[in-house]
MARGULO-766160 format. One line per 2 residues: for each residue x, y, z of C-alpha. Coordinates in nm, 2 decimals, padded with zeros to 4 digits. Layout:
N
X/Y/Z; ... $
//
This chain:
72
00.00/00.00/00.00; 00.12/00.35/-00.07 $
00.10/00.61/00.21; -00.02/00.95/00.10 $
00.18/01.23/00.24; 00.00/01.55/00.36 $
00.15/01.89/00.35; 00.26/02.02/00.70 $
00.01/02.20/00.91; 00.26/02.48/00.99 $
00.57/02.59/00.81; 00.84/02.81/00.95 $
00.93/03.06/00.68; 01.18/03.28/00.86 $
01.37/03.25/01.19; 01.44/02.95/01.42 $
01.16/02.91/01.68; 01.22/02.69/01.98 $
01.02/02.38/02.04; 00.82/02.56/02.31 $
00.73/02.84/02.07; 00.62/02.59/01.80 $
00.41/02.41/02.06; 00.24/02.73/02.17 $
00.16/02.83/01.81; 00.02/02.49/01.74 $
-00.21/02.51/02.04; -00.33/02.85/01.94 $
-00.40/02.74/01.58; -00.58/02.43/01.70 $
-00.79/02.62/01.94; -00.89/02.88/01.68 $
-00.99/02.60/01.44; -01.23/02.45/01.70 $
-01.41/02.78/01.77; -01.78/02.76/01.81 $
-02.00/03.05/01.70; -02.05/03.29/01.99 $
-02.39/03.31/02.14; -02.52/03.66/02.16 $
-02.68/03.76/02.49; -03.06/03.81/02.49 $
-03.15/04.18/02.49; -03.24/04.31/02.83 $
-03.43/04.63/02.89; -03.76/04.81/02.85 $
-03.81/04.68/02.50; -03.80/04.32/02.61 $
-04.02/04.38/02.92; -04.34/04.17/02.91 $
-04.53/04.37/03.18; -04.66/04.61/02.92 $
-04.86/04.33/02.76; -05.04/04.27/03.09 $
-05.16/04.62/03.17; -05.51/04.75/03.14 $
-05.62/04.94/02.82; -05.53/05.30/02.82 $
-05.80/05.55/02.92; -05.93/05.79/02.66 $
-05.99/06.15/02.74; -05.80/06.41/02.95 $
-05.46/06.27/03.08; -05.47/05.97/02.84 $
-05.16/06.07/02.65; -04.97/06.11/02.98 $
-05.09/05.77/03.10; -04.97/05.60/02.78 $
-04.60/05.65/02.89; -04.41/05.37/03.04 $
-04.41/05.36/03.42; -04.07/05.40/03.58 $
//
């Protein structure tokens, strides 16, 4: 059987890195290749608040516009 040779994962183009430097670089490259997509945090704030869905209908008439604002 013939064994297929693969190109090296990393190739040093310039300089003479030590074995520890090559090991550190290999670990970083391997870690970056295994990255999972980052989960975005759920938005938090007044726009996400569900309490507004449970409030009573707004009154019509004098003061109705002022009553339509969000309660602090």
